[in-house]
N, C-alpha and C positions, 0 to 999 in steps of 0.2 A: 069036517076034519081040519080043513084049511083055516076056517074061522077060529076054531079052538086053538090051533097052533099060533095064529096071529095074536090071539088074546093072551096066550101064555108068554109069548115074546114080549108083549107090551107090559104084562105084570112083572116079568123078570127085569125088564128095563127100569120100571118104576121102583122096584125093590132095591135094585143096584144104585139107582140115582139117590134114593133116600139114605142108603148106607154111606155113599160117598159124601153126601151133604152133611150128615151127622159127624163123619170123620173129619170133614173140613172144619166144622165148628169146634170140635174138640181140639184140633191142632191149633186153631186160632187162639183158643183159651190158653193153651200152653205158651204160645208166643207172647200173649199179653202178660202172662205171669212172669216171663223172663224180663219183659220191659219193666214190670212192677218192681223188680229187684233194684232198679236204678232209683226207685222211689221219688224222692224229692227232686232229683235231677230232672226227670221228665215232667214232673208236676209243675215245677217252676219255669223251666225253660221252654218246653214244648206245649204244655197245657195252656199256659197264659198267652201263648202266641198263636193258638189255633185259628182264631178269627183273622188275624193278620195274614197267616199263611194261606187261608182260603181266598182272601181278597187278592193277595199277590198271585195266586194260581189263575184267577180270572183275568187279572190285569196282564199277566204274562201271555196268556192265550190271545188276549187282544193285540198285544204287540206282534205275535206270530201271524195273526190274520192280517193286520194292517202294517205290513212290512215293506210295502212298495217303495217308500222313501228311504228306508234303511235296511236293505235286504240282508246284509251281512249280520247285523245285529239281530234281526228276526231269526236268521238261521242259527246263530249262537244260542238264542233263547230256546229254539226248538230242540237243539242238541241237548241243552241242559235238561229240558223237560223229559226227553227220552231217557237220559241217564237216570234222573230221579225215579221215573216210572220203573225202569229196570231194577234199580235198587230195591224199591218197595216190593216188586213182584218176586225178586230173588229171596227176600225175607219170607214171603208167603208161599214160595214154591213147595216146601214140604207139605203144607196144608192143601195146596191146590192138587198136587199129584198123589197125596196120601202115600208118601214115599215109604213109610215104615211097613205098610201092608201091601206094597206094590206087587211083590212076588205072589202073595196069596190071591190077589185080584186076577192075576194072569191065569190062575188055575180054574177060575169060575166064569170068566168072560173073555171074549176075544179082544185083541189089541184095538180094534176099531171102536168098541164101546169105551175102552179106557180113554182113548183120544177124544172122543165126543164129550165125555164127562170132564176131562181136563180143560177143554176149550170153554165149556159152559161155566165152570168155576173160575177160569181165567177172566172171562168177561164180567163175572160177578165181582171179581177182586180188583179189576183195573179201574180204580176211581179216576185216574187221569183221563182215560178214554171216555168214561161216563160223563165227565165235566165237558170234554170236547164235544161230545154228542149233544149235550144240553145246549151249548152255545151254537152248534151247527144248525139245530132245529129252529133257533131264534133268528138266524140270518135271513135276510130277504134275498130274492133272486138277484137283484142288483149287486148286493154285497157278495154273493157267491161268484158272480162274474168277475169281481175285482180280486177275489182271493181263491182261485182254483187250487192253489197249492195246499190249502187247508184240508182238502179231501185227501190229498196224498199224505199229508201229515197224519191224518187219522188212520189211513191204511198202514203207515209205518208204526203207529202206536200198537195196532193189533198184531202186525207181523212180528215186531220185536218182542211182544209178549210171548208169542209162540216160540221164538228163538230162545227166549229166556228159559222156557220149560225144557226144550229138547236139544238146543245147540248153544249152550252158554259160552263156549269158547269162541264160536263164530260171532256171537254178540259182542264179545270183548274186542275181537279183531276189527269188527265194523266200527266200534266207537273210536278206536285208535285212528282208523283211516278217516273217519268223518271229522274228528277233532282237528286233524291237519287241514282239512278242507275249510272249516269255519275260521281258522286262524290266518289263512292266506288272504291278503287284501286284494280281492278280485271283485269286479263289478258285474254281477249276473243277477238275473231276475229270481224272485223267491221260488218260482216253480222249478227253475233250473237247479237251485240249491237242493230242494227236496227230491227232485229226480236223481241228483247225484248221491244224495243220502241212500236212496233205494238201491242204486247201482253198487255203492261201496259196501253196503250190508250184504248184498248178494255176493259180492266178491269175497267178503269175510266168511261166508258159508263154504266157499270153494277152497279156501286156504286150509291145508292139512293141519290137524290139531298138533300142537307141540306141548309135550309134558316136560316142563322144566324141572319139576320135583324129582323125576327119576334120574336126571343128569346131575343133580346137585349132591355133592359128597358132604356129609356132616362130620367134619373132622376138627371143628372149632366151635366156640360159642357163637361167633358171628354166623357161621353156617347153620348152627342150631336154630337161631332166631330167624334167619332168612328162610329156612325150611318151614318153620312155623307160619310165617307170614304168607308163604306161597301156598301152603296146604290149607290155610284158613284165611284166604284172601278177602272173605267177606268182612272181616274186622277192619280192613283198610278201605274196601270199596265204599261202604256207607259213610265212613268218615271223610274220605276224599270228596264224595258227592256233596256232603254238607259244607265242606270247605269251599267248594266251587260256588255253592249258593251264597256263602258269605262274600266271596270275591265279587260276584256279579252285583249283589245288592249294595255292597260298599262302593263299588265303582259308579253305579247309577246314582246313589244318594250323594256321593261326593261331587259329582258333576252337576247335580240339580241344586244342591244347597251347600255352597262353599262356605257360608257363614257358620255352618254347624259341623265343619270338618273335624274338629277335635272330638266332639261327642260321637260322631260316626266312627272315627278311628278307634276310640276307646272301646266301643261296643264290638267292633270287628275283631280287635285284638283279644277281647275277653272271650268271644266265641271261638277264636282260634285256640286259645289256651284250653278252653273247656273240651273242645273236640279232640285235640291232640293228646292232652293229658289223660283223657278217659281211656286211651289205649292201655294204660297201666293196669286197668281192671282185668283185661284179657291176659296181659303178660304176667300179672301177679298170680292168676290161676294156674298158668303154665309153670311158674316158679314153684308153687306149692306142690304141684303134681310130680315134678322131677327133682325136687330138692334132695330127697334121700339118695337118689342115684348119684348126684354130683357130690354129695357128702362123702360117699364111698370112694369117689375119685379125688378127694381132697381138693375140691374146687368150689367149696360152698361160698366163700367170700366173693370170689370173682363172678360166680353165677348170680349171687344176690345183686351185685352192682349192675351186671349186664341186663337185668330185667327192665331197667329204666332206659336203656339205650334206644329201643324202637320208638318210644314216645318222644324222646329228646330229638332224635333224628327227624321224625315226622314234623315236630315243632320247628326245627331249624329250616327245613326245606319249605315248609308253609310260609314262614316269615320272609324268606328270600323272595318267593313268588309274590307275596303281598306287597313287599317294598318295591318290587318292580312294577306293580300295578299302580300304586298310589304315588310313586315317584320319590317322595321324601317323607321323613317321619321325625318327630321330636325324639331326642335322646331319652328324655324322661319317660315317654310313652313306651319306647323300646325296652328300657330298663324295667319298667313296671310289668311289661309282658313277660320278660324273662323271670323276674322274681315270682310272678303269679304262676308261671308254669312249674317252677320248682316247688312252690307251696302246694299246688294242686297234686303234684306227684307224691309229695309227702303224705298228704291226707288220703289219697287214693290207696296208698300202701298201708298206712298205719291206722287211719280213722275214716274208712270209706263211708260210714254213716253221716259224717260231717262234710263230705266232699262238696255237695251242691251248696250247702249253706255258706261255706267258706268262699265259694265262687261268687255267690250273690253279694256277700259282704265286701269282697275285694273290688268287685265291679262297681258297687255303689261308692266305695271310697275313692276310686279313680275318677268317677264322674263328679264327685264333690270337690276334689282338690286339683285335678288336672284338666278338667273340661274348660 
């Protein structure tokens, strides 16, 4: 009897595991279809840079491992990796947890089984942790003795993945706290940095959740767009993460090859324009959805203009931070970036199919005439 019961439990577990895996694949296909809507944008920008991004991934992990000479830089690189990992897992979270069928699953299995499957799919989805594990297995014992912090970094990668699934607000609080840490010019060892990361993320778990959306009154267009960005923070999170990558890559390249500064600056500004202006796709969808309502309020014109404000504000803030990083910039390059942003916003609204092509052409022209 006991053997048959155990067999039934195993069969039930396998059936549930197969169901979750199929649901996971289905959700991923839907996600890729959404990315496909960007078409040429992802094909040209991300597709062509796949090999380069993979190489940078391994090189960055190398900097994290061998950070004894520059612990703060290694900690900043580790923080950036954890941010990018969290962004990727946030995008895959509905697929990992099978959120659409979550309530149904609770009626057929216990919460323990749900959590086990979540963790299994999390490990399958976390490419950043997989790459770290590949490098870890390749390290010699001597190298491990020199980089004990890398073990803690991998534990953080796994732990933050779990937080991403179940405590996203705690994850956000932790990143804010750790961002302050990596920006403070202090001289501590890499292991101390990563230990501090662990403590601050644990502190983030203990901070009570604060729902700003409930306290925000939407009585103006500014409040309307602010509420949209708060309730759909993902549209900002992944863009800010990409912009952080641009900042760090640009700062590194400018310090290594000052003779190619103009080329690197043009490319950085082009990516800033691309990432910030692409916010118009999301704002344009919101405009289309609520246009009739604002027409009835006789605010159609101001509502039409307001849809461009989030992208413009993001562009201005990003440019300010970028200029603080690079120190100085040619007026022509700055003017070209502003014109490029306006142009991209126009095509994002009027001719979205030509958006990526226009970006490629304008970037090429800038490299040809301004580099």
